[in-house]
C-alpha positions as CSV (number, residue, x, y, z in Angstrom):
1,M,33.1,24.2,3.2
2,L,36.7,24.1,2.4
3,C,38.8,21.1,3.5
4,P,40.4,22.0,6.9
5,C,43.8,20.4,5.8
6,G,44.5,23.4,3.6
7,C,44.4,21.5,0.3
8,G,41.9,24.0,-1.0
9,E,39.2,21.5,-2.1
10,T,35.5,22.2,-1.4
11,L,33.7,19.6,0.6
12,N,30.0,19.0,-0.3
13,L,28.0,17.2,2.3
14,R,24.6,15.7,1.8
15,F,22.2,16.5,4.6
16,F,18.8,15.5,2.9
17,G,17.6,12.7,0.8
18,N,17.9,8.9,0.8
19,R,21.4,8.5,-0.6
20,R,24.3,7.7,1.7
21,P,26.5,9.0,3.1
22,R,24.3,11.5,4.7
23,W,25.2,13.9,7.5
24,S,23.3,15.7,10.2
25,V,24.1,19.1,11.7
26,A,23.3,20.5,15.1
27,W,24.0,24.1,16.3
28,D,24.9,24.9,19.9
29,R,23.8,28.1,21.7
30,E,26.8,30.0,20.3
31,A,25.9,29.0,16.7
32,R,28.7,26.5,16.4
33,P,28.0,23.5,14.2
34,T,28.5,19.8,15.1
35,V,28.3,17.5,12.1
36,R,27.8,13.7,12.4
37,P,29.1,11.3,11.4
38,S,32.8,12.1,10.9
39,I,33.9,13.5,7.5
40,W,36.3,11.2,5.6
41,R,37.7,12.2,2.2
42,R,38.3,9.0,0.4
43,T,39.9,10.9,-2.6
44,G,42.3,13.7,-2.8
45,C,44.0,14.5,0.5
46,G,42.3,11.7,2.5
47,S,41.4,13.9,5.4
48,H,39.4,12.3,8.2
49,F,37.9,14.6,10.9
50,N,35.0,15.4,13.2
51,L,33.5,18.9,13.4
52,V,32.4,19.4,16.9
53,R,31.2,22.8,18.3
54,G,32.9,24.5,15.3
55,R,36.2,22.9,15.9
56,V,38.0,20.3,13.7
57,L,39.1,17.2,15.6
58,W,41.4,15.0,13.5
59,C,40.9,11.3,13.5
């Protein structure tokens, strides 16, 4: 996915394997994703946000 701040960077999230950090995704009835835990870019723009029911909630 692209970073929602508009910086244009591609975010790669790990959903499988033993390495951390690792995220999980759940889909609601309307196919909107919720990703846990929050996504925090420690490099580049430094964005920190939650993706809940397809909406970005900034931290």
